[in-house]
PyMOL CGO cylinders between C-alpha atoms (Angstrom):
from pymol import cmd
from pymol.cgo import CYLINDER

trace = [
    CYLINDER, 13.07, -5.88, 40.52, 11.40, -4.27, 37.58, 0.3, 1, 1, 1, 1, 1, 1,
    CYLINDER, 11.40, -4.27, 37.58, 10.36, -0.88, 37.51, 0.3, 1, 1, 1, 1, 1, 1,
    CYLINDER, 10.36, -0.88, 37.51, 6.25, -0.74, 37.79, 0.3, 1, 1, 1, 1, 1, 1,
    CYLINDER, 6.25, -0.74, 37.79, 5.92, 2.68, 36.60, 0.3, 1, 1, 1, 1, 1, 1,
    CYLINDER, 5.92, 2.68, 36.60, 8.14, 2.13, 33.76, 0.3, 1, 1, 1, 1, 1, 1,
    CYLINDER, 8.14, 2.13, 33.76, 6.21, -1.16, 33.12, 0.3, 1, 1, 1, 1, 1, 1,
    CYLINDER, 6.21, -1.16, 33.12, 2.92, 0.77, 33.28, 0.3, 1, 1, 1, 1, 1, 1,
    CYLINDER, 2.92, 0.77, 33.28, 4.07, 3.35, 30.75, 0.3, 1, 1, 1, 1, 1, 1,
    CYLINDER, 4.07, 3.35, 30.75, 5.40, 0.59, 28.32, 0.3, 1, 1, 1, 1, 1, 1,
    CYLINDER, 5.40, 0.59, 28.32, 1.81, -1.11, 28.62, 0.3, 1, 1, 1, 1, 1, 1,
    CYLINDER, 1.81, -1.11, 28.62, 0.15, 2.47, 27.87, 0.3, 1, 1, 1, 1, 1, 1,
    CYLINDER, 0.15, 2.47, 27.87, 2.48, 2.86, 24.42, 0.3, 1, 1, 1, 1, 1, 1,
    CYLINDER, 2.48, 2.86, 24.42, 1.39, -1.03, 23.48, 0.3, 1, 1, 1, 1, 1, 1,
    CYLINDER, 1.39, -1.03, 23.48, -2.21, -0.06, 24.16, 0.3, 1, 1, 1, 1, 1, 1,
    CYLINDER, -2.21, -0.06, 24.16, -2.31, 3.27, 22.29, 0.3, 1, 1, 1, 1, 1, 1,
    CYLINDER, -2.31, 3.27, 22.29, -0.46, 2.02, 19.15, 0.3, 1, 1, 1, 1, 1, 1,
    CYLINDER, -0.46, 2.02, 19.15, -2.60, -0.79, 18.93, 0.3, 1, 1, 1, 1, 1, 1,
    CYLINDER, -2.60, -0.79, 18.93, -5.53, 1.87, 18.79, 0.3, 1, 1, 1, 1, 1, 1,
    CYLINDER, -5.53, 1.87, 18.79, -3.76, 4.08, 16.37, 0.3, 1, 1, 1, 1, 1, 1,
    CYLINDER, -3.76, 4.08, 16.37, -3.13, 1.40, 14.27, 0.3, 1, 1, 1, 1, 1, 1,
    CYLINDER, -3.13, 1.40, 14.27, -6.59, -0.37, 14.21, 0.3, 1, 1, 1, 1, 1, 1,
    CYLINDER, -6.59, -0.37, 14.21, -7.78, 2.94, 13.40, 0.3, 1, 1, 1, 1, 1, 1,
    CYLINDER, -7.78, 2.94, 13.40, -5.97, 3.03, 10.50, 0.3, 1, 1, 1, 1, 1, 1,
    CYLINDER, -5.97, 3.03, 10.50, -6.51, -0.60, 9.42, 0.3, 1, 1, 1, 1, 1, 1,
    CYLINDER, -6.51, -0.60, 9.42, -10.46, -0.22, 10.29, 0.3, 1, 1, 1, 1, 1, 1,
    CYLINDER, -10.46, -0.22, 10.29, -10.36, 2.73, 7.06, 0.3, 1, 1, 1, 1, 1, 1,
    CYLINDER, -10.36, 2.73, 7.06, -8.66, 0.12, 4.66, 0.3, 1, 1, 1, 1, 1, 1,
    CYLINDER, -8.66, 0.12, 4.66, -11.23, -2.86, 6.03, 0.3, 1, 1, 1, 1, 1, 1,
    CYLINDER, -11.23, -2.86, 6.03, -14.09, -0.94, 5.46, 0.3, 1, 1, 1, 1, 1, 1,
    CYLINDER, -14.09, -0.94, 5.46, -12.92, -0.31, 1.67, 0.3, 1, 1, 1, 1, 1, 1,
    CYLINDER, -12.92, -0.31, 1.67, -12.41, -4.06, 1.63, 0.3, 1, 1, 1, 1, 1, 1,
    CYLINDER, -12.41, -4.06, 1.63, -8.80, -4.40, 1.33, 0.3, 1, 1, 1, 1, 1, 1,
    CYLINDER, -8.80, -4.40, 1.33, -7.24, -7.35, 2.46, 0.3, 1, 1, 1, 1, 1, 1,
    CYLINDER, -7.24, -7.35, 2.46, -4.81, -5.78, 4.99, 0.3, 1, 1, 1, 1, 1, 1,
    CYLINDER, -4.81, -5.78, 4.99, -7.15, -4.31, 7.43, 0.3, 1, 1, 1, 1, 1, 1,
    CYLINDER, -7.15, -4.31, 7.43, -7.89, -3.91, 11.20, 0.3, 1, 1, 1, 1, 1, 1,
    CYLINDER, -7.89, -3.91, 11.20, -5.66, -7.02, 12.46, 0.3, 1, 1, 1, 1, 1, 1,
    CYLINDER, -5.66, -7.02, 12.46, -2.89, -6.08, 10.03, 0.3, 1, 1, 1, 1, 1, 1,
    CYLINDER, -2.89, -6.08, 10.03, -2.25, -2.61, 10.51, 0.3, 1, 1, 1, 1, 1, 1,
    CYLINDER, -2.25, -2.61, 10.51, -3.12, -3.20, 14.36, 0.3, 1, 1, 1, 1, 1, 1,
    CYLINDER, -3.12, -3.20, 14.36, -0.18, -5.91, 14.70, 0.3, 1, 1, 1, 1, 1, 1,
    CYLINDER, -0.18, -5.91, 14.70, 2.18, -3.74, 12.46, 0.3, 1, 1, 1, 1, 1, 1,
    CYLINDER, 2.18, -3.74, 12.46, 1.87, -0.92, 15.33, 0.3, 1, 1, 1, 1, 1, 1,
    CYLINDER, 1.87, -0.92, 15.33, 1.82, -2.99, 18.11, 0.3, 1, 1, 1, 1, 1, 1,
    CYLINDER, 1.82, -2.99, 18.11, 5.17, -5.01, 16.73, 0.3, 1, 1, 1, 1, 1, 1,
    CYLINDER, 5.17, -5.01, 16.73, 7.01, -2.23, 15.63, 0.3, 1, 1, 1, 1, 1, 1,
    CYLINDER, 7.01, -2.23, 15.63, 6.10, -0.45, 19.27, 0.3, 1, 1, 1, 1, 1, 1,
    CYLINDER, 6.10, -0.45, 19.27, 7.25, -3.65, 20.88, 0.3, 1, 1, 1, 1, 1, 1,
    CYLINDER, 7.25, -3.65, 20.88, 10.78, -3.56, 19.10, 0.3, 1, 1, 1, 1, 1, 1,
    CYLINDER, 10.78, -3.56, 19.10, 11.31, 0.10, 19.63, 0.3, 1, 1, 1, 1, 1, 1,
    CYLINDER, 11.31, 0.10, 19.63, 10.44, -0.06, 23.51, 0.3, 1, 1, 1, 1, 1, 1,
    CYLINDER, 10.44, -0.06, 23.51, 12.73, -3.24, 23.61, 0.3, 1, 1, 1, 1, 1, 1,
    CYLINDER, 12.73, -3.24, 23.61, 15.45, -1.46, 21.87, 0.3, 1, 1, 1, 1, 1, 1,
    CYLINDER, 15.45, -1.46, 21.87, 15.67, 1.38, 24.28, 0.3, 1, 1, 1, 1, 1, 1,
    CYLINDER, 15.67, 1.38, 24.28, 14.92, -0.27, 27.86, 0.3, 1, 1, 1, 1, 1, 1,
    CYLINDER, 14.92, -0.27, 27.86, 15.43, -4.08, 27.35, 0.3, 1, 1, 1, 1, 1, 1,
    CYLINDER, 15.43, -4.08, 27.35, 19.16, -3.98, 26.46, 0.3, 1, 1, 1, 1, 1, 1,
    CYLINDER, 19.16, -3.98, 26.46, 19.90, -1.20, 29.13, 0.3, 1, 1, 1, 1, 1, 1,
    CYLINDER, 19.90, -1.20, 29.13, 21.00, -3.19, 31.60, 0.3, 1, 1, 1, 1, 1, 1,
    CYLINDER, 21.00, -3.19, 31.60, 22.31, -6.26, 29.60, 0.3, 1, 1, 1, 1, 1, 1,
    CYLINDER, 22.31, -6.26, 29.60, 24.92, -8.41, 31.92, 0.3, 1, 1, 1, 1, 1, 1,
    CYLINDER, 24.92, -8.41, 31.92, 28.64, -7.65, 30.84, 0.3, 1, 1, 1, 1, 1, 1,
    CYLINDER, 28.64, -7.65, 30.84, 27.55, -4.68, 28.69, 0.3, 1, 1, 1, 1, 1, 1,
    CYLINDER, 27.55, -4.68, 28.69, 30.04, -2.38, 31.15, 0.3, 1, 1, 1, 1, 1, 1,
    CYLINDER, 30.04, -2.38, 31.15, 29.77, 1.03, 30.30, 0.3, 1, 1, 1, 1, 1, 1,
    CYLINDER, 29.77, 1.03, 30.30, 28.68, 0.73, 26.58, 0.3, 1, 1, 1, 1, 1, 1,
    CYLINDER, 28.68, 0.73, 26.58, 25.25, 2.02, 25.81, 0.3, 1, 1, 1, 1, 1, 1,
    CYLINDER, 25.25, 2.02, 25.81, 23.29, -0.18, 23.38, 0.3, 1, 1, 1, 1, 1, 1,
    CYLINDER, 23.29, -0.18, 23.38, 22.08, 1.70, 20.34, 0.3, 1, 1, 1, 1, 1, 1,
    CYLINDER, 22.08, 1.70, 20.34, 18.37, 2.00, 20.30, 0.3, 1, 1, 1, 1, 1, 1,
    CYLINDER, 18.37, 2.00, 20.30, 18.12, 2.93, 16.81, 0.3, 1, 1, 1, 1, 1, 1,
    CYLINDER, 18.12, 2.93, 16.81, 19.64, -0.58, 15.43, 0.3, 1, 1, 1, 1, 1, 1,
    CYLINDER, 19.64, -0.58, 15.43, 16.00, -2.38, 15.86, 0.3, 1, 1, 1, 1, 1, 1,
    CYLINDER, 16.00, -2.38, 15.86, 13.91, 0.77, 14.70, 0.3, 1, 1, 1, 1, 1, 1,
    CYLINDER, 13.91, 0.77, 14.70, 16.33, 0.69, 11.29, 0.3, 1, 1, 1, 1, 1, 1,
    CYLINDER, 16.33, 0.69, 11.29, 15.35, -3.17, 10.72, 0.3, 1, 1, 1, 1, 1, 1,
    CYLINDER, 15.35, -3.17, 10.72, 12.03, -2.60, 11.55, 0.3, 1, 1, 1, 1, 1, 1,
    CYLINDER, 12.03, -2.60, 11.55, 11.85, 0.14, 8.58, 0.3, 1, 1, 1, 1, 1, 1,
    CYLINDER, 11.85, 0.14, 8.58, 13.63, -2.43, 6.21, 0.3, 1, 1, 1, 1, 1, 1,
    CYLINDER, 13.63, -2.43, 6.21, 11.16, -5.44, 7.66, 0.3, 1, 1, 1, 1, 1, 1,
    CYLINDER, 11.16, -5.44, 7.66, 8.01, -3.46, 7.02, 0.3, 1, 1, 1, 1, 1, 1,
    CYLINDER, 8.01, -3.46, 7.02, 9.12, -3.22, 2.97, 0.3, 1, 1, 1, 1, 1, 1,
    CYLINDER, 9.12, -3.22, 2.97, 8.29, -7.21, 3.01, 0.3, 1, 1, 1, 1, 1, 1,
    CYLINDER, 8.29, -7.21, 3.01, 4.65, -6.71, 4.38, 0.3, 1, 1, 1, 1, 1, 1,
    CYLINDER, 4.65, -6.71, 4.38, 4.48, -3.96, 1.74, 0.3, 1, 1, 1, 1, 1, 1,
    CYLINDER, 4.48, -3.96, 1.74, 5.52, -5.82, -0.93, 0.3, 1, 1, 1, 1, 1, 1,
    CYLINDER, 5.52, -5.82, -0.93, 3.25, -8.30, -0.24, 0.3, 1, 1, 1, 1, 1, 1,
    CYLINDER, 3.25, -8.30, -0.24, 0.18, -6.04, -0.28, 0.3, 1, 1, 1, 1, 1, 1,
    CYLINDER, 0.18, -6.04, -0.28, 1.14, -4.95, -3.64, 0.3, 1, 1, 1, 1, 1, 1,
    CYLINDER, 1.14, -4.95, -3.64, 1.92, -8.36, -4.99, 0.3, 1, 1, 1, 1, 1, 1,
    CYLINDER, 1.92, -8.36, -4.99, -1.78, -9.52, -3.41, 0.3, 1, 1, 1, 1, 1, 1,
    CYLINDER, -1.78, -9.52, -3.41, -3.71, -7.13, -5.58, 0.3, 1, 1, 1, 1, 1, 1,
    CYLINDER, -3.71, -7.13, -5.58, -1.32, -7.90, -8.73, 0.3, 1, 1, 1, 1, 1, 1,
    CYLINDER, -1.32, -7.90, -8.73, -0.70, -4.36, -9.42, 0.3, 1, 1, 1, 1, 1, 1,
    CYLINDER, -0.70, -4.36, -9.42, 1.28, -1.57, -8.02, 0.3, 1, 1, 1, 1, 1, 1,
    CYLINDER, 1.28, -1.57, -8.02, -1.76, 0.98, -8.35, 0.3, 1, 1, 1, 1, 1, 1,
    CYLINDER, -1.76, 0.98, -8.35, -3.71, -0.64, -6.02, 0.3, 1, 1, 1, 1, 1, 1,
    CYLINDER, -3.71, -0.64, -6.02, -1.79, -2.44, -3.67, 0.3, 1, 1, 1, 1, 1, 1,
    CYLINDER, -1.79, -2.44, -3.67, 0.65, 0.51, -3.23, 0.3, 1, 1, 1, 1, 1, 1,
    CYLINDER, 0.65, 0.51, -3.23, -1.54, 2.96, -1.24, 0.3, 1, 1, 1, 1, 1, 1,
    CYLINDER, -1.54, 2.96, -1.24, -2.17, -0.01, 1.31, 0.3, 1, 1, 1, 1, 1, 1,
    CYLINDER, -2.17, -0.01, 1.31, 1.70, -0.64, 1.22, 0.3, 1, 1, 1, 1, 1, 1,
    CYLINDER, 1.70, -0.64, 1.22, 2.30, 2.92, 2.05, 0.3, 1, 1, 1, 1, 1, 1,
    CYLINDER, 2.30, 2.92, 2.05, -0.34, 2.96, 5.12, 0.3, 1, 1, 1, 1, 1, 1,
    CYLINDER, -0.34, 2.96, 5.12, 1.35, -0.22, 6.65, 0.3, 1, 1, 1, 1, 1, 1,
    CYLINDER, 1.35, -0.22, 6.65, 4.63, 2.12, 6.04, 0.3, 1, 1, 1, 1, 1, 1,
    CYLINDER, 4.63, 2.12, 6.04, 3.12, 4.67, 7.88, 0.3, 1, 1, 1, 1, 1, 1,
    CYLINDER, 3.12, 4.67, 7.88, 1.63, 2.61, 10.61, 0.3, 1, 1, 1, 1, 1, 1,
    CYLINDER, 1.63, 2.61, 10.61, 4.87, 0.71, 11.46, 0.3, 1, 1, 1, 1, 1, 1,
    CYLINDER, 4.87, 0.71, 11.46, 6.54, 4.94, 11.93, 0.3, 1, 1, 1, 1, 1, 1,
    CYLINDER, 6.54, 4.94, 11.93, 3.31, 5.29, 14.11, 0.3, 1, 1, 1, 1, 1, 1,
    CYLINDER, 3.31, 5.29, 14.11, 4.36, 2.68, 16.45, 0.3, 1, 1, 1, 1, 1, 1,
    CYLINDER, 4.36, 2.68, 16.45, 7.84, 3.69, 16.45, 0.3, 1, 1, 1, 1, 1, 1,
    CYLINDER, 7.84, 3.69, 16.45, 7.05, 7.42, 17.45, 0.3, 1, 1, 1, 1, 1, 1,
    CYLINDER, 7.05, 7.42, 17.45, 4.57, 5.66, 20.51, 0.3, 1, 1, 1, 1, 1, 1,
    CYLINDER, 4.57, 5.66, 20.51, 7.28, 3.38, 21.07, 0.3, 1, 1, 1, 1, 1, 1,
    CYLINDER, 7.28, 3.38, 21.07, 9.97, 6.21, 21.98, 0.3, 1, 1, 1, 1, 1, 1,
    CYLINDER, 9.97, 6.21, 21.98, 7.12, 7.88, 24.14, 0.3, 1, 1, 1, 1, 1, 1,
    CYLINDER, 7.12, 7.88, 24.14, 5.80, 10.45, 21.33, 0.3, 1, 1, 1, 1, 1, 1,
    CYLINDER, 5.80, 10.45, 21.33, 2.29, 9.81, 21.79, 0.3, 1, 1, 1, 1, 1, 1,
    CYLINDER, 2.29, 9.81, 21.79, 1.38, 13.51, 19.99, 0.3, 1, 1, 1, 1, 1, 1,
    CYLINDER, 1.38, 13.51, 19.99, 3.45, 12.84, 16.83, 0.3, 1, 1, 1, 1, 1, 1,
    CYLINDER, 3.45, 12.84, 16.83, 1.95, 9.44, 16.85, 0.3, 1, 1, 1, 1, 1, 1,
    CYLINDER, 1.95, 9.44, 16.85, -1.38, 10.85, 17.07, 0.3, 1, 1, 1, 1, 1, 1,
    CYLINDER, -1.38, 10.85, 17.07, -0.93, 13.28, 14.90, 0.3, 1, 1, 1, 1, 1, 1,
    CYLINDER, -0.93, 13.28, 14.90, 0.41, 11.14, 12.08, 0.3, 1, 1, 1, 1, 1, 1,
    CYLINDER, 0.41, 11.14, 12.08, -2.64, 8.58, 12.73, 0.3, 1, 1, 1, 1, 1, 1,
    CYLINDER, -2.64, 8.58, 12.73, -4.91, 11.72, 11.56, 0.3, 1, 1, 1, 1, 1, 1,
    CYLINDER, -4.91, 11.72, 11.56, -2.79, 12.50, 8.99, 0.3, 1, 1, 1, 1, 1, 1,
    CYLINDER, -2.79, 12.50, 8.99, -2.84, 9.04, 7.61, 0.3, 1, 1, 1, 1, 1, 1,
    CYLINDER, -2.84, 9.04, 7.61, -6.86, 8.54, 8.12, 0.3, 1, 1, 1, 1, 1, 1,
    CYLINDER, -6.86, 8.54, 8.12, -7.49, 11.99, 6.03, 0.3, 1, 1, 1, 1, 1, 1,
    CYLINDER, -7.49, 11.99, 6.03, -5.26, 11.13, 3.34, 0.3, 1, 1, 1, 1, 1, 1,
    CYLINDER, -5.26, 11.13, 3.34, -6.83, 7.33, 2.98, 0.3, 1, 1, 1, 1, 1, 1,
    CYLINDER, -6.83, 7.33, 2.98, -10.82, 8.81, 3.02, 0.3, 1, 1, 1, 1, 1, 1,
    CYLINDER, -10.82, 8.81, 3.02, -11.63, 12.54, 2.96, 0.3, 1, 1, 1, 1, 1, 1,
    CYLINDER, -11.63, 12.54, 2.96, -8.68, 13.51, 0.71, 0.3, 1, 1, 1, 1, 1, 1,
    CYLINDER, -8.68, 13.51, 0.71, -9.48, 10.43, -1.47, 0.3, 1, 1, 1, 1, 1, 1,
    CYLINDER, -9.48, 10.43, -1.47, -13.12, 11.81, -1.68, 0.3, 1, 1, 1, 1, 1, 1,
    CYLINDER, -13.12, 11.81, -1.68, -12.02, 15.36, -2.29, 0.3, 1, 1, 1, 1, 1, 1,
    CYLINDER, -12.02, 15.36, -2.29, -9.81, 14.24, -4.98, 0.3, 1, 1, 1, 1, 1, 1,
    CYLINDER, -9.81, 14.24, -4.98, -12.39, 12.46, -6.72, 0.3, 1, 1, 1, 1, 1, 1,
    CYLINDER, -12.39, 12.46, -6.72, -14.98, 15.36, -6.67, 0.3, 1, 1, 1, 1, 1, 1,
    CYLINDER, -14.98, 15.36, -6.67, -12.65, 17.80, -8.14, 0.3, 1, 1, 1, 1, 1, 1,
    CYLINDER, -12.65, 17.80, -8.14, -11.58, 15.03, -10.70, 0.3, 1, 1, 1, 1, 1, 1,
    CYLINDER, -11.58, 15.03, -10.70, -12.24, 16.33, -14.13, 0.3, 1, 1, 1, 1, 1, 1,
    CYLINDER, -12.24, 16.33, -14.13, -15.75, 14.57, -15.24, 0.3, 1, 1, 1, 1, 1, 1,
    CYLINDER, -15.75, 14.57, -15.24, -16.35, 12.71, -18.24, 0.3, 1, 1, 1, 1, 1, 1,
    CYLINDER, -16.35, 12.71, -18.24, -13.85, 10.20, -17.75, 0.3, 1, 1, 1, 1, 1, 1,
    CYLINDER, -13.85, 10.20, -17.75, -14.52, 6.49, -18.58, 0.3, 1, 1, 1, 1, 1, 1,
    CYLINDER, -14.52, 6.49, -18.58, -13.10, 3.12, -17.28, 0.3, 1, 1, 1, 1, 1, 1,
    CYLINDER, -13.10, 3.12, -17.28, -12.68, 0.69, -19.70, 0.3, 1, 1, 1, 1, 1, 1,
    CYLINDER, -12.68, 0.69, -19.70, -12.38, -2.93, -19.24, 0.3, 1, 1, 1, 1, 1, 1,
    CYLINDER, -12.38, -2.93, -19.24, -10.24, -4.67, -21.80, 0.3, 1, 1, 1, 1, 1, 1,
    CYLINDER, -10.24, -4.67, -21.80, -9.47, -8.24, -22.57, 0.3, 1, 1, 1, 1, 1, 1,
    CYLINDER, -9.47, -8.24, -22.57, -6.39, -9.06, -24.37, 0.3, 1, 1, 1, 1, 1, 1,
    CYLINDER, -6.39, -9.06, -24.37, -4.72, -11.89, -25.98, 0.3, 1, 1, 1, 1, 1, 1,
    CYLINDER, -4.72, -11.89, -25.98, -0.90, -11.71, -26.41, 0.3, 1, 1, 1, 1, 1, 1,
    CYLINDER, -0.90, -11.71, -26.41, 1.53, -13.71, -28.24, 0.3, 1, 1, 1, 1, 1, 1,
    CYLINDER, 1.53, -13.71, -28.24, 4.45, -12.73, -26.16, 0.3, 1, 1, 1, 1, 1, 1,
    CYLINDER, 4.45, -12.73, -26.16, 4.48, -11.26, -22.61, 0.3, 1, 1, 1, 1, 1, 1,
    CYLINDER, 4.48, -11.26, -22.61, 6.92, -8.44, -23.76, 0.3, 1, 1, 1, 1, 1, 1,
    CYLINDER, 6.92, -8.44, -23.76, 3.98, -6.89, -25.85, 0.3, 1, 1, 1, 1, 1, 1,
    CYLINDER, 3.98, -6.89, -25.85, 2.71, -5.76, -22.43, 0.3, 1, 1, 1, 1, 1, 1,
    CYLINDER, 2.71, -5.76, -22.43, 5.23, -2.82, -22.65, 0.3, 1, 1, 1, 1, 1, 1,
    CYLINDER, 5.23, -2.82, -22.65, 4.10, -1.75, -26.01, 0.3, 1, 1, 1, 1, 1, 1,
    CYLINDER, 4.10, -1.75, -26.01, 0.24, -1.55, -24.50, 0.3, 1, 1, 1, 1, 1, 1,
    CYLINDER, 0.24, -1.55, -24.50, 1.42, 0.26, -21.48, 0.3, 1, 1, 1, 1, 1, 1,
    CYLINDER, 1.42, 0.26, -21.48, 3.47, 2.70, -23.55, 0.3, 1, 1, 1, 1, 1, 1,
    CYLINDER, 3.47, 2.70, -23.55, 0.06, 3.21, -25.90, 0.3, 1, 1, 1, 1, 1, 1,
    CYLINDER, 0.06, 3.21, -25.90, -1.90, 3.99, -23.05, 0.3, 1, 1, 1, 1, 1, 1,
    CYLINDER, -1.90, 3.99, -23.05, 0.50, 6.23, -21.87, 0.3, 1, 1, 1, 1, 1, 1,
    CYLINDER, 0.50, 6.23, -21.87, 0.68, 8.17, -24.86, 0.3, 1, 1, 1, 1, 1, 1,
    CYLINDER, 0.68, 8.17, -24.86, -3.37, 8.69, -25.05, 0.3, 1, 1, 1, 1, 1, 1,
    CYLINDER, -3.37, 8.69, -25.05, -3.53, 9.56, -21.30, 0.3, 1, 1, 1, 1, 1, 1,
    CYLINDER, -3.53, 9.56, -21.30, -4.85, 7.08, -20.05, 0.3, 1, 1, 1, 1, 1, 1,
    CYLINDER, -4.85, 7.08, -20.05, -4.25, 5.44, -16.52, 0.3, 1, 1, 1, 1, 1, 1,
    CYLINDER, -4.25, 5.44, -16.52, -3.77, 1.85, -15.71, 0.3, 1, 1, 1, 1, 1, 1,
    CYLINDER, -3.77, 1.85, -15.71, -6.08, 1.19, -12.86, 0.3, 1, 1, 1, 1, 1, 1,
    CYLINDER, -6.08, 1.19, -12.86, -5.40, -2.91, -12.63, 0.3, 1, 1, 1, 1, 1, 1,
    CYLINDER, -5.40, -2.91, -12.63, -3.87, -5.60, -14.64, 0.3, 1, 1, 1, 1, 1, 1,
    CYLINDER, -3.87, -5.60, -14.64, -4.09, -9.18, -14.69, 0.3, 1, 1, 1, 1, 1, 1,
    CYLINDER, -4.09, -9.18, -14.69, -2.22, -11.69, -16.41, 0.3, 1, 1, 1, 1, 1, 1,
    CYLINDER, -2.22, -11.69, -16.41, -2.42, -15.49, -17.21, 0.3, 1, 1, 1, 1, 1, 1,
    CYLINDER, -2.42, -15.49, -17.21, -0.71, -17.84, -19.25, 0.3, 1, 1, 1, 1, 1, 1,
    CYLINDER, -0.71, -17.84, -19.25, -2.79, -19.78, -21.81, 0.3, 1, 1, 1, 1, 1, 1,
    CYLINDER, -2.79, -19.78, -21.81, -0.55, -22.16, -23.63, 0.3, 1, 1, 1, 1, 1, 1,
    CYLINDER, -0.55, -22.16, -23.63, 2.50, -21.92, -25.29, 0.3, 1, 1, 1, 1, 1, 1,
    CYLINDER, 2.50, -21.92, -25.29, 3.08, -18.37, -26.64, 0.3, 1, 1, 1, 1, 1, 1,
    CYLINDER, 3.08, -18.37, -26.64, -0.40, -17.33, -25.50, 0.3, 1, 1, 1, 1, 1, 1,
    CYLINDER, -0.40, -17.33, -25.50, -1.22, -15.06, -22.71, 0.3, 1, 1, 1, 1, 1, 1,
    CYLINDER, -1.22, -15.06, -22.71, -4.11, -13.34, -21.40, 0.3, 1, 1, 1, 1, 1, 1,
    CYLINDER, -4.11, -13.34, -21.40, -4.32, -10.04, -20.00, 0.3, 1, 1, 1, 1, 1, 1,
    CYLINDER, -4.32, -10.04, -20.00, -7.22, -8.10, -18.59, 0.3, 1, 1, 1, 1, 1, 1,
    CYLINDER, -7.22, -8.10, -18.59, -7.22, -4.56, -17.92, 0.3, 1, 1, 1, 1, 1, 1,
    CYLINDER, -7.22, -4.56, -17.92, -9.07, -1.53, -15.97, 0.3, 1, 1, 1, 1, 1, 1,
    CYLINDER, -9.07, -1.53, -15.97, -8.01, 1.43, -17.80, 0.3, 1, 1, 1, 1, 1, 1,
    CYLINDER, -8.01, 1.43, -17.80, -9.52, 5.13, -16.94, 0.3, 1, 1, 1, 1, 1, 1,
    CYLINDER, -9.52, 5.13, -16.94, -9.88, 7.10, -19.90, 0.3, 1, 1, 1, 1, 1, 1,
    CYLINDER, -9.88, 7.10, -19.90, -10.02, 10.75, -20.74, 0.3, 1, 1, 1, 1, 1, 1,
    CYLINDER, -10.02, 10.75, -20.74, -12.92, 12.41, -22.14, 0.3, 1, 1, 1, 1, 1, 1,
    CYLINDER, -12.92, 12.41, -22.14, -11.01, 13.19, -25.46, 0.3, 1, 1, 1, 1, 1, 1,
    CYLINDER, -11.01, 13.19, -25.46, -9.91, 9.51, -26.22, 0.3, 1, 1, 1, 1, 1, 1,
    CYLINDER, -9.91, 9.51, -26.22, -12.85, 7.51, -27.57, 0.3, 1, 1, 1, 1, 1, 1,
    CYLINDER, -12.85, 7.51, -27.57, -12.81, 4.01, -26.71, 0.3, 1, 1, 1, 1, 1, 1,
    CYLINDER, -12.81, 4.01, -26.71, -13.25, 2.66, -30.06, 0.3, 1, 1, 1, 1, 1, 1,
    CYLINDER, -13.25, 2.66, -30.06, -10.41, 4.68, -31.15, 0.3, 1, 1, 1, 1, 1, 1,
    CYLINDER, -10.41, 4.68, -31.15, -8.24, 2.90, -28.70, 0.3, 1, 1, 1, 1, 1, 1,
    CYLINDER, -8.24, 2.90, -28.70, -9.29, -0.34, -29.15, 0.3, 1, 1, 1, 1, 1, 1,
    CYLINDER, -9.29, -0.34, -29.15, -8.20, -0.02, -32.96, 0.3, 1, 1, 1, 1, 1, 1,
    CYLINDER, -8.20, -0.02, -32.96, -4.86, 1.17, -31.46, 0.3, 1, 1, 1, 1, 1, 1,
    CYLINDER, -4.86, 1.17, -31.46, -4.51, -1.57, -29.20, 0.3, 1, 1, 1, 1, 1, 1,
    CYLINDER, -4.51, -1.57, -29.20, -5.39, -4.07, -32.12, 0.3, 1, 1, 1, 1, 1, 1,
    CYLINDER, -5.39, -4.07, -32.12, -2.85, -2.72, -34.37, 0.3, 1, 1, 1, 1, 1, 1,
    CYLINDER, -2.85, -2.72, -34.37, 0.22, -3.30, -32.05, 0.3, 1, 1, 1, 1, 1, 1,
    CYLINDER, 0.22, -3.30, -32.05, 2.27, -6.36, -32.98, 0.3, 1, 1, 1, 1, 1, 1,
    CYLINDER, 2.27, -6.36, -32.98, 1.63, -9.86, -31.18, 0.3, 1, 1, 1, 1, 1, 1,
    CYLINDER, 1.63, -9.86, -31.18, -1.73, -8.02, -29.42, 0.3, 1, 1, 1, 1, 1, 1,
    CYLINDER, -1.73, -8.02, -29.42, -5.39, -8.95, -29.78, 0.3, 1, 1, 1, 1, 1, 1,
    CYLINDER, -5.39, -8.95, -29.78, -8.31, -7.29, -27.93, 0.3, 1, 1, 1, 1, 1, 1,
    CYLINDER, -8.31, -7.29, -27.93, -10.98, -10.07, -27.22, 0.3, 1, 1, 1, 1, 1, 1,
    CYLINDER, -10.98, -10.07, -27.22, -13.61, -7.86, -25.31, 0.3, 1, 1, 1, 1, 1, 1,
    CYLINDER, -13.61, -7.86, -25.31, -13.91, -4.21, -24.33, 0.3, 1, 1, 1, 1, 1, 1,
    CYLINDER, -13.91, -4.21, -24.33, -16.55, -2.73, -22.13, 0.3, 1, 1, 1, 1, 1, 1,
    CYLINDER, -16.55, -2.73, -22.13, -17.28, 0.95, -20.65, 0.3, 1, 1, 1, 1, 1, 1,
    CYLINDER, -17.28, 0.95, -20.65, -18.69, 2.90, -18.47, 0.3, 1, 1, 1, 1, 1, 1,
    CYLINDER, -18.69, 2.90, -18.47, -18.85, 6.80, -17.63, 0.3, 1, 1, 1, 1, 1, 1,
    CYLINDER, -18.85, 6.80, -17.63, -17.58, 7.74, -14.24, 0.3, 1, 1, 1, 1, 1, 1,
]
cmd.load_cgo(trace, "trace")
């Protein structure tokens, strides 16, 4: 006969994990990221369910004798498996910079689900508060404290070979520019179009950066535009 009190506690854990995961996902959805409320809710719910099963589901397996199952085995696989979702989020946005925060939030949500599944409600709640703070208020605070006068440039390049993208990245790094986004597509044999979103320091002149990029081998700047932050 199932333990009703235990089943009730497990249901509470699933509900709490779902609420906490949805809270993190809501922040991502408000800021128009693809991995939003439903994705984070399911990650938290799934990791909690796996954790609960690893703790209680196999404790009374027939034929196990005195051997106690290791509850950490499934938990360890959750940590590995969540990497696939994180990688998918990064690939979806086409750049590590844009997708990395969402991938990290999915990873942290899985950890919160593990904590709730283990019955550590306070750890899960505090973890959720910290994650939401890092995604929203902390991001706003960093933006306020960042130095003024930086500009965002959008560049469209045509490369005769894709390896030239490494030279472009190296040049941007030397000038102190920060690559915010990148998209590339093949135009034909030996022709590649690359769209870059770049944050440029105040000391770097836009026309100077364009000239430096144009001077790189196998690289041609087709369009450039900029706006002050």
